[in-house]
C-alpha positions as CSV (number, residue, x, y, z in Angstrom):
1,X,117.2,65.0,83.2
2,X,114.9,67.2,85.3
3,X,112.2,68.9,83.2
4,X,112.2,72.7,82.7
5,X,109.0,74.5,83.4
6,X,108.4,77.6,81.3
7,X,104.7,78.0,82.0
8,X,102.6,79.0,85.0
9,X,101.4,75.9,86.8
10,X,97.9,74.6,86.3
11,X,95.6,76.1,88.9
12,X,97.6,79.3,89.2
13,X,95.7,81.8,91.2
14,X,95.1,84.8,88.9
15,X,93.1,87.7,90.4
16,X,93.4,91.2,91.9
17,X,94.0,92.9,95.2
18,X,92.4,95.6,97.3
19,X,92.2,96.8,100.9
20,X,89.0,97.7,102.9
21,X,90.1,101.2,103.9
22,X,90.9,102.1,100.3
23,X,87.9,100.4,98.8
24,X,84.9,99.9,101.0
25,X,83.6,103.2,102.3
26,X,80.6,103.0,104.6
27,X,82.9,104.1,107.4
28,X,80.1,104.8,109.8
29,X,77.5,102.3,108.6
30,X,76.5,98.9,109.9
31,X,78.0,99.5,113.3
32,X,81.5,100.1,112.1
33,X,83.9,101.9,114.4
34,X,86.5,104.5,113.6
35,X,89.8,103.2,112.3
36,X,93.3,104.8,112.0
37,X,92.7,105.1,108.3
38,X,89.5,107.1,109.0
39,X,91.4,110.0,110.6
40,X,93.9,110.6,107.7
41,X,93.0,113.4,105.3
42,X,93.5,113.4,101.6
43,X,96.7,114.7,100.1
44,X,98.5,114.8,96.7
45,X,101.9,113.8,95.3
46,X,103.3,117.1,96.7
47,X,101.0,117.8,99.6
48,X,101.2,115.4,102.6
49,X,98.2,113.8,104.2
50,X,97.4,114.9,107.8
51,X,96.4,112.8,110.9
52,X,93.6,114.4,112.9
53,X,92.7,112.8,116.2
54,X,89.0,113.8,115.5
55,X,87.7,114.0,111.9
56,X,87.2,117.7,111.1
57,X,84.3,119.3,109.3
58,X,85.2,120.4,105.8
59,X,88.2,118.1,105.3
60,X,88.3,115.2,102.9
61,X,88.8,111.8,104.5
62,X,89.1,109.4,101.5
63,X,88.4,106.2,103.4
64,X,85.0,107.4,104.5
65,X,83.5,106.7,101.1
66,X,86.5,105.3,99.2
67,X,84.9,103.8,96.1
68,X,81.9,102.5,98.0
69,X,82.4,98.8,97.6
70,X,80.2,98.5,100.7
71,X,77.2,99.2,98.4
72,X,78.7,98.1,95.0
73,X,80.2,94.8,95.9
74,X,77.9,92.7,93.8
75,X,78.6,94.8,90.7
76,X,82.3,94.8,91.4
77,X,82.5,91.1,92.0
78,X,80.5,90.5,88.8
79,X,83.2,92.5,86.9
80,X,86.0,90.5,88.5
81,X,84.3,87.3,87.4
82,X,84.0,88.7,83.9
83,X,87.8,89.0,83.9
84,X,88.0,85.4,85.0
85,X,89.4,86.0,88.5
86,X,90.3,82.8,90.3
87,X,91.1,84.7,93.6
88,X,90.2,88.1,95.1
89,X,92.6,89.5,97.7
90,X,90.6,91.7,100.1
91,X,90.9,92.8,103.6
92,X,88.4,92.8,106.4
93,X,87.9,96.0,108.3
94,X,88.7,95.1,112.0
95,X,86.3,97.9,113.1
96,X,83.4,96.3,111.3
97,X,83.8,93.3,113.5
98,X,85.1,95.0,116.7
99,X,84.3,98.7,116.5
100,X,86.7,99.6,119.3
101,X,89.0,96.6,119.0
102,X,88.7,95.7,122.7
103,X,84.9,95.1,122.7
104,X,83.5,92.1,124.6
105,X,81.3,90.9,121.7
106,X,81.6,91.2,117.9
107,X,79.3,93.3,115.7
108,X,76.9,91.0,113.9
109,X,76.1,93.5,111.2
110,X,79.8,93.6,110.2
111,X,80.1,89.8,110.2
112,X,76.9,89.6,108.0
113,X,78.4,92.0,105.5
114,X,81.4,89.7,104.9
115,X,79.0,86.7,104.9
116,X,77.4,88.4,101.9
117,X,80.6,89.3,100.2
118,X,82.0,85.7,100.5
119,X,78.6,84.3,99.2
120,X,78.9,86.6,96.1
121,X,82.5,85.4,95.5
122,X,81.4,81.8,95.9
123,X,78.7,82.3,93.3
124,X,81.4,83.0,90.7
125,X,83.9,80.4,92.1
126,X,86.3,83.1,93.1
127,X,88.6,82.1,96.1
128,X,88.9,84.9,98.7
129,X,92.4,85.7,100.0
130,X,91.7,87.6,103.2
131,X,94.2,90.1,104.8
132,X,93.2,90.2,108.5
133,X,94.8,93.6,109.3
134,X,95.6,96.0,106.5
135,X,96.5,99.5,107.7
136,X,93.3,100.2,109.7
137,X,93.6,99.3,113.3
138,X,90.7,100.5,115.5
139,X,91.5,104.1,116.4
140,X,90.4,103.4,120.0
141,X,93.4,101.1,120.4
142,X,95.7,103.9,119.3
143,X,94.1,106.3,121.8
144,X,93.9,104.0,124.8
145,X,96.9,101.7,124.3
146,X,99.2,103.6,121.9
147,X,98.5,100.9,119.4
148,X,100.8,97.9,119.0
149,X,103.3,99.3,121.5
150,X,101.1,97.6,124.1
151,X,101.2,93.8,124.3
152,X,97.5,93.6,125.1
153,X,96.7,94.6,121.6
154,X,97.9,91.2,120.4
155,X,95.2,89.6,122.6
156,X,92.5,91.8,121.0
157,X,93.8,90.8,117.6
158,X,93.8,87.1,118.4
159,X,90.3,87.4,119.7
160,X,89.3,89.1,116.4
161,X,91.0,86.2,114.5
162,X,89.1,83.6,116.6
163,X,85.8,85.1,115.6
164,X,86.5,85.4,111.9
165,X,88.2,82.0,111.7
166,X,85.2,80.3,113.2
167,X,82.7,82.3,111.3
168,X,84.3,81.8,107.9
169,X,86.1,78.5,108.4
170,X,84.2,76.8,105.5
171,X,84.4,79.7,103.0
172,X,87.9,81.2,103.3
173,X,91.0,79.0,102.9
174,X,93.7,81.6,102.3
175,X,94.6,84.2,105.0
176,X,97.3,86.8,105.5
177,X,97.9,88.0,109.1
178,X,99.3,91.5,108.5
179,X,99.7,93.6,105.3
180,X,103.3,94.6,104.7
181,X,104.3,94.0,108.3
182,X,107.9,95.1,107.6
183,X,106.9,98.8,107.1
184,X,107.2,99.0,110.9
185,X,110.9,98.9,110.4
186,X,110.5,102.4,108.9
187,X,109.1,105.7,110.4
188,X,106.5,105.7,107.6
189,X,104.8,102.7,109.1
190,X,104.5,104.0,112.6
191,X,100.9,105.2,112.6
192,X,99.7,103.4,109.5
193,X,100.8,99.9,110.5
194,X,101.5,100.3,114.2
195,X,98.7,102.6,115.3
196,X,101.3,104.6,117.3
197,X,100.0,108.1,117.9
198,X,102.1,110.9,116.6
199,X,103.4,113.8,118.7
200,X,104.0,117.2,117.2
201,X,104.2,116.9,113.4
202,X,101.0,115.2,112.2
203,X,102.0,115.0,108.5
204,X,101.3,111.4,107.4
205,X,104.5,109.7,106.2
206,X,106.8,111.8,108.3
207,X,108.4,110.9,111.5
208,X,106.9,112.6,114.6
209,X,109.1,112.6,117.7
210,X,107.4,109.7,119.5
211,X,106.4,107.5,116.6
212,X,109.8,107.9,114.9
213,X,111.4,106.2,117.9
214,X,112.9,102.9,116.7
215,X,112.4,101.4,120.1
216,X,108.7,101.9,120.0
217,X,108.3,100.6,116.4
218,X,110.4,97.5,117.0
219,X,108.5,96.7,120.2
220,X,105.2,97.1,118.3
221,X,106.6,94.9,115.6
222,X,107.4,92.2,118.1
223,X,103.9,92.3,119.4
224,X,102.6,91.8,115.8
225,X,105.0,88.9,115.3
226,X,103.4,87.3,118.4
227,X,99.9,88.1,117.2
228,X,100.6,86.6,113.8
229,X,102.2,83.4,115.2
230,X,99.3,82.9,117.7
231,X,96.8,83.4,114.8
232,X,98.6,80.8,112.7
233,X,98.4,78.2,115.4
234,X,94.8,79.1,116.3
235,X,93.7,79.0,112.6
236,X,95.3,75.6,112.1
237,X,93.5,74.3,115.1
238,X,90.1,75.6,113.9
239,X,90.6,74.3,110.3
240,X,93.8,72.3,109.4
241,X,93.1,73.1,105.8
242,X,93.7,76.9,106.3
243,X,96.7,78.3,104.5
244,X,98.0,81.3,106.4
245,X,100.7,83.5,105.0
246,X,102.9,86.5,105.7
247,X,102.9,89.6,103.5
248,X,106.0,91.7,103.0
249,X,106.5,94.9,101.1
250,X,109.5,93.7,99.1
251,X,111.9,96.6,98.5
252,X,114.4,95.6,95.9
253,X,117.6,97.6,96.3
254,X,120.7,97.3,94.1
255,X,124.2,98.5,95.0
256,X,124.7,101.6,92.8
257,X,128.3,100.7,92.0
258,X,130.6,97.7,92.5
259,X,132.2,99.6,95.4
260,X,132.3,97.0,98.2
261,X,130.7,99.6,100.6
262,X,127.7,99.8,98.3
263,X,127.5,96.0,98.1
264,X,127.5,95.6,101.9
265,X,124.9,98.5,102.2
266,X,122.5,96.8,99.8
267,X,122.8,93.5,101.7
268,X,122.1,95.2,105.0
269,X,119.1,97.0,103.5
270,X,117.8,93.7,102.1
271,X,118.2,92.1,105.5
272,X,116.6,94.7,107.7
273,X,113.9,96.0,105.3
274,X,112.9,92.7,103.8
275,X,114.2,89.6,105.6
276,X,114.0,90.5,109.3
277,X,110.2,90.2,109.3
278,X,109.9,87.2,107.0
279,X,112.7,85.3,108.8
280,X,110.7,85.6,112.0
281,X,107.4,84.6,110.3
282,X,108.8,81.9,108.1
283,X,111.6,80.5,110.1
284,X,110.2,81.2,113.6
285,X,113.1,83.2,115.1
286,X,114.9,86.5,115.0
287,X,118.0,86.3,112.6
288,X,121.5,87.1,113.8
289,X,121.6,90.3,111.8
290,X,118.5,91.6,113.6
291,X,120.2,91.0,117.0
292,X,123.2,93.0,115.9
293,X,121.1,95.8,114.5
294,X,119.2,96.0,117.8
295,X,122.5,96.1,119.8
296,X,124.1,98.7,117.5
297,X,121.0,101.0,117.7
298,X,120.2,100.6,121.4
299,X,117.0,98.7,120.8
300,X,115.9,96.3,123.6
301,X,112.9,94.1,122.8
302,X,110.8,93.3,125.9
303,X,110.1,89.6,125.6
304,X,108.4,87.2,127.9
305,X,109.7,83.6,128.6
306,X,107.3,82.0,126.1
307,X,107.8,84.3,123.2
308,X,110.5,82.4,121.4
309,X,108.3,79.2,121.5
310,X,105.3,81.1,120.3
311,X,107.2,82.4,117.2
312,X,108.6,78.9,116.5
313,X,105.2,77.3,116.7
314,X,103.4,79.9,114.6
315,X,105.3,79.8,111.3
316,X,103.4,80.7,108.2
317,X,102.5,78.3,105.4
318,X,103.3,80.5,102.4
319,X,105.0,83.8,101.6
320,X,103.4,86.8,99.8
321,X,104.8,90.1,98.9
322,X,104.1,93.4,97.1
323,X,106.5,94.5,94.4
324,X,106.3,97.8,92.5
325,X,109.7,99.1,91.8
326,X,113.4,99.0,92.6
327,X,116.0,101.6,93.8
328,X,119.7,101.8,94.4
329,X,121.7,102.4,97.5
330,X,125.1,103.9,97.9
331,X,127.6,104.8,100.6
332,X,128.1,108.1,98.7
333,X,125.7,110.7,100.2
334,X,125.7,112.9,97.1
335,X,123.9,110.6,94.7
336,X,120.5,111.6,93.2
337,X,117.4,110.3,95.1
338,X,114.2,109.0,93.6
339,X,110.7,108.8,95.0
340,X,108.3,105.9,96.0
341,X,106.1,105.3,99.0
342,X,108.3,102.8,100.8
343,X,111.3,102.2,98.6
344,X,112.8,105.7,98.4
345,X,116.3,105.4,97.3
346,X,118.8,106.4,94.6
347,X,118.1,106.8,90.9
348,X,119.0,103.9,88.7
349,X,120.4,105.3,85.4
350,X,119.1,102.2,83.5
351,X,115.4,102.6,84.4
352,X,112.5,104.8,83.6
353,X,110.1,106.1,86.3
354,X,106.4,106.7,86.6
355,X,104.9,110.1,87.1
356,X,105.1,109.4,90.9
357,X,108.8,108.7,90.5
358,X,108.5,104.9,91.0
359,X,111.2,103.2,88.9
360,X,109.8,100.6,86.5
361,X,111.8,97.4,86.8
362,X,110.3,94.0,85.8
363,X,113.7,92.3,86.0
364,X,113.8,93.3,89.6
365,X,110.7,91.2,90.3
366,X,112.4,88.1,88.8
367,X,115.5,88.8,90.9
368,X,113.4,89.4,94.1
369,X,111.4,86.2,93.6
370,X,114.5,84.1,93.2
371,X,116.0,85.8,96.3
372,X,113.0,85.0,98.3
373,X,112.5,81.5,97.2
374,X,116.1,80.5,97.5
375,X,116.0,81.6,101.1
376,X,112.7,79.9,102.2
377,X,111.6,77.3,99.6
378,X,107.9,77.6,100.5
379,X,105.1,78.7,98.0
380,X,105.2,82.3,97.0
381,X,102.5,84.7,95.7
382,X,102.8,88.2,94.4
383,X,99.8,89.9,96.0
384,X,100.5,93.5,94.9
385,X,102.0,94.8,91.7
386,X,100.8,97.6,89.5
387,X,101.2,101.0,87.9
388,X,99.6,104.1,89.5
389,X,98.9,106.6,86.7
390,X,96.5,109.3,85.5
391,X,93.8,107.8,83.2
392,X,92.0,109.8,80.6
393,X,88.4,109.1,79.6
394,X,88.2,109.9,75.9
395,X,85.1,111.4,74.1
396,X,83.8,107.9,73.2
397,X,84.2,106.7,76.8
398,X,87.3,104.6,76.0
399,X,90.2,104.5,78.6
400,X,93.3,103.4,76.7
401,X,95.7,102.5,79.4
402,X,98.4,100.9,77.3
403,X,101.1,102.1,79.7
404,X,99.5,99.9,82.4
405,X,99.3,97.0,80.0
406,X,103.0,97.4,79.2
407,X,104.0,97.6,82.9
408,X,102.0,94.4,83.8
409,X,103.1,92.6,80.7
410,X,106.7,93.0,81.6
411,X,106.2,91.9,85.2
412,X,104.2,88.8,84.2
413,X,106.9,87.9,81.7
414,X,109.4,88.3,84.6
415,X,107.3,86.0,86.8
416,X,107.3,83.4,84.1
417,X,111.1,83.5,84.0
418,X,111.1,83.1,87.8
419,X,108.9,80.0,87.5
420,X,111.4,78.7,84.9
421,X,114.2,79.4,87.4
422,X,112.4,77.1,89.8
423,X,110.4,79.5,92.0
424,X,107.2,77.8,93.3
425,X,104.9,80.7,92.4
426,X,101.2,80.0,93.1
427,X,99.4,83.3,92.4
428,X,99.3,86.9,91.2
429,X,96.9,89.6,92.4
430,X,97.8,93.0,90.9
431,X,97.1,95.9,93.1
432,X,94.0,98.0,92.8
433,X,92.2,95.7,90.2
434,X,89.5,98.4,90.5
435,X,90.4,102.1,91.1
436,X,90.7,102.9,94.8
437,X,92.2,105.5,97.1
438,X,96.0,105.7,97.1
439,X,97.3,104.7,100.6
440,X,100.3,107.0,100.4
441,X,98.7,110.2,99.0
442,X,95.0,109.7,99.5
443,X,94.4,110.5,95.8
444,X,92.0,109.0,93.3
445,X,94.0,110.6,90.5
446,X,96.7,107.9,91.0
447,X,94.8,105.0,89.5
448,X,95.8,101.3,89.3
449,X,92.6,99.5,88.2
450,X,91.4,97.5,85.3
451,X,88.0,99.1,86.2
452,X,87.7,102.9,86.2
453,X,85.6,104.5,89.0
454,X,84.1,107.9,88.4
455,X,85.4,109.8,91.4
456,X,88.0,112.6,91.6
457,X,90.5,113.8,94.3
458,X,87.9,116.0,95.9
459,X,85.4,113.2,96.3
460,X,83.2,114.2,93.5
461,X,81.7,111.8,90.9
462,X,79.0,109.3,90.2
463,X,81.0,106.2,91.4
464,X,80.0,104.6,88.0
465,X,82.3,101.7,86.9
466,X,83.8,101.5,83.4
467,X,86.1,98.9,81.8
468,X,89.5,100.1,80.7
469,X,91.4,98.7,77.8
470,X,93.5,96.7,80.3
471,X,90.3,94.9,81.5
472,X,90.0,93.0,78.2
473,X,93.8,92.5,78.1
474,X,93.9,90.9,81.6
475,X,91.0,88.7,80.8
476,X,92.9,87.1,78.0
477,X,96.0,86.8,80.2
478,X,93.9,84.7,82.7
479,X,92.2,82.7,80.0
480,X,95.5,81.7,78.5
481,X,97.1,81.1,82.0
482,X,99.7,83.8,81.2
483,X,100.6,82.6,77.7
484,X,98.9,85.4,75.8
485,X,100.4,88.8,76.8
486,X,100.1,90.8,73.6
């Protein structure tokens, strides 16, 4: 009889996740160029962020300082080590390496900064998991080429990859080509992921006329698929030991009722929102449902003769995803909607929601992991998961974030069930292991971390770091390899 595994595997990669544009700061230091993230203002849960082609005096651009990892990386990595991290998911700022994106030569000061970060991680035996492009394309590429709508941007990306693969071939093993590549299937991702310049309405997260055009977004996405596949092939040629993965924002959507129309709608959403991108990156070809969607919506992907072979030869080694919440879908247009950055949908009457209206659903993570693994049967890692909440510093300095512990406890328990179901889960890096800027709203108020950073929505604060209650809790989770969750 086959043995049943009810424990996380030995060598499971426990850690935390961040992104350079939400963490690093130092936006104009060390030769760094301006990124798309650097021209987005702060907002709130109810006030949209704005995209300004030129940073304006008097406006708050959260990425400019973020939480200043650029100057605090040694302190932060020491705290990660204290928690027992085995892996640290981070991204590299493309504009630290190539300030304009299409530069002839890389910026040595930017490369040296990451030399130092990787050396500090190695000092504590923490494995870096590096996202190559995480929502901060060089703004110059947006202005000159309209971002990823231009096929030449894939060449600039591959050139960037060649430099960092060669530079860090002996210190980085795990790479992700694009963060949440599938958000280009939605208008929300147009500027943030595609660097497609808006026309008219410059409210971040809304759909300006040009960038809301599906044709533009799917063409840009095709160019990212090519860039990813070429990077995978290149990386394996530079170091065959590299493990290069995809990263999908997994949006778990249930049919609201057993009405067959709801069932079909949920399946279609799962296919287009989640599996279109990962089918291309894992299987190496566009799925049939994508071809139908393109035909039904008048989308024509400009492809060159070699594209299909490039996609086939550049399949990823492992699959990673973010998972925060679930929603419902219905063919009935009168059902009550619920919020969430990417997974806006209908309210599930069986679930509670966070203050930002993200429905809390640990069981959805188990369902999602099974759904993913049954389709691909390659190693899977959850590289974002967490609860954004307002944390209160009490008179004695304590930060009792039991709500965050409860959220993470439920999701880790669900992952353990998925492992027992047979999912080959290899790691877990909850989002915002240290407080950082919210991508959707630009807030500091919406905190995710085990480590509190003294900074408010207006950019005021000392940037001092403090351990939350969840810090000690997560430390014992890692020490026990996920066995001790209380």
